[in-house]
N, C-alpha and C positions, 0 to 999 in steps of 0.2 A: 345252506346258501341258496338264495333265490336264483331261478333260471331266468334267462332273457326272453322277452317276447320275440317270436319269430321275425327274422329280418326280411322275409319275402312278403309280397302283397303291398298294397298301396292304401294309405289312410285317405279317406274322402274328407278333405278339410271343410267342404260345404256342409257336412253333417256333424262336425265336431263342435263341442261346447264345453263349458265349465259351469257347474252348478254347486257352489260351496254351501255346506250346511252352516247354520248359525252357531257361533260360539258364545252366544249371549242368552241370558234369561231375561224375560220381559214381564213386568208386573203392572197390571192396570191399577191406577190409583182412583180413589173416590172423587178427587178433583185434581185438575192439572194433567200434565202429560204423563204417559206411562214411564216408569223407571226401567232402565236397562243396565245390566252389569255383565261383564265378561266372566264366564264360568269355566272356560276351557282355553288353554293356550294354543291348541291345535284343533283344526276342524277337518272333517272328511270332505273331500271334493269329489262330487260325482261328475263323470265325463262321458256323455253319450258319444260313441264312436261307431264308424262304419269303415270296414276294410274291404277292399276289392281283391279277390284271389282268382287265379286260374283254377280249373277243375282239379289239377294235380296239387296245387298249393292248398286248396281247401281240404283235400283229403289229408294232407300233412298237418294242417292246422287242427283238424278234428282229432288226430292222434295225439298231438301236443296237448290239446285241451283235456282229453280223456286220461292220458297216461302221465304226463309231466306235471300238470297243475291240478290233478285230482278233480277233474270236472269243474274247475273254477274255485275250489276251496283254498288252494295255495296262492301265496303272493309271488309275483315275478317282477323283474326289472323291465320298465317301460320308459321309453324316451318321450318326454312331453314335447310336442311340436311347437308349442308357444315359446318355450325358453331353452329347449335343447338339453334340459337336465334329465338325467335318468332317475326315475322315482319308483318306489315300491308300489305295485298296483295289484288289484285282483278284480275278477269279473263278478260284479254284484249279483248275488244269488245263484251264480253258476248258470245264468240264463242267457242265451243268445238266439238270434233269428238269422237264418240263412236263406237267401233268395237267389235262384239261378237266373241268369239273363244272358242274352247274346247281343253284343253291341250292333250287329248288322247281320242280315241273312247269310248263313254259311260260316260265320265266325265261330271260333271255338267257344265252348261254354265257359262262362265266368260266374263268380258268386259274390254277392254282397253279404257280408257277415256283420251284423249290428249287435252291440251289447253296451252295457254301461259299466265303465271302469270306476273303481274307488281308489283314491290316493289320499295321502295326508298332505295338507298344505305346509 
């Protein structure tokens, strides 16, 4: 049974997107337009995401990433902000980028964690 994506943190919607893969095969013709045909009934959708975490939340997220989803190898339940539907997702390639920041001088340290999700449409 898949685990849920952590409920803490905040998704930065200004960095969210959807990048579906093609479910078609395209063949160039000697004359006329290329032909296209559907070869898959489902296609993978890549979703670049960035979450903002407090320092403590980021530490918890790293533990979840390492221990619960096997460094990104395992699937998990993730709620799509576009339609509110829970989808199976995984972190593409198990790769993420984390950048620390402080919103203003003296503020607690926060983290921007960016990665690319894979889901089925």
